[in-house]
C-alpha positions in Angstrom: 15.6 -9.6 -27.0 16.5 -11.2 -23.7 12.8 -11.1 -22.6 11.8 -12.9 -25.7 14.4 -15.6 -25.2 13.6 -16.2 -21.6 9.9 -16.3 -22.4 10.4 -18.9 -25.1 12.7 -21.0 -23.0 10.4 -21.1 -20.0 7.4 -21.9 -22.2 9.2 -24.9 -23.8 10.4 -26.5 -20.6 8.1 -28.3 -18.2 7.6 -26.7 -14.8 8.6 -28.5 -11.6 4.9 -28.9 -10.6 4.3 -30.9 -13.8 6.9 -33.5 -13.0 7.2 -35.7 -9.9 8.6 -33.8 -7.0 9.4 -37.0 -5.2 11.9 -38.0 -7.9 13.8 -34.8 -7.6 13.9 -35.0 -3.8 15.2 -38.5 -4.1 18.0 -37.6 -6.5 18.9 -34.6 -4.4 19.2 -36.8 -1.3 21.4 -39.3 -3.1 23.7 -36.6 -4.4 24.0 -35.0 -0.9 24.7 -38.4 0.6 27.4 -39.2 -1.9 29.0 -35.8 -1.4 28.9 -36.2 2.4 30.5 -39.6 2.2 33.3 -38.3 0.0 34.0 -35.5 2.4 34.1 -37.9 5.4 36.6 -40.1 3.5 38.8 -37.2 2.6 38.8 -36.0 6.2 39.8 -39.5 7.3 42.6 -39.6 4.7 43.9 -36.2 5.8 43.8 -37.3 9.5 45.9 -40.3 8.6 48.2 -38.2 6.5 48.8 -35.8 9.4 49.3 -38.6 12.0 51.9 -40.3 9.7 53.9 -37.1 9.7 54.1 -36.4 13.4 50.6 -35.0 14.2 51.6 -31.4 14.1 50.2 -29.1 11.4 52.9 -26.9 9.9 52.9 -24.6 6.9 54.7 -27.2 4.9 52.2 -29.9 5.9 49.3 -27.6 4.9 50.9 -27.1 1.5 51.3 -30.9 1.0 47.7 -31.5 2.1 46.6 -28.9 -0.4 48.6 -30.5 -3.2 47.6 -34.1 -2.4 43.9 -33.8 -1.5 42.5 -30.8 -3.3 
């Protein structure tokens, strides 16, 4: 049964070679750039958060970072 379903699903969807590979590469690069920017911003915010609380990472500070930023 599963073989029949996978065969019918793959037959009905267009393959990657039929569509424009440049479009998917562009979308992938945009998504990766947005994700990287969000990670940079979060790292900056965490750095400011740590500095505002004395600059030492303690267990309590790690818990606060986890609750505020994750």
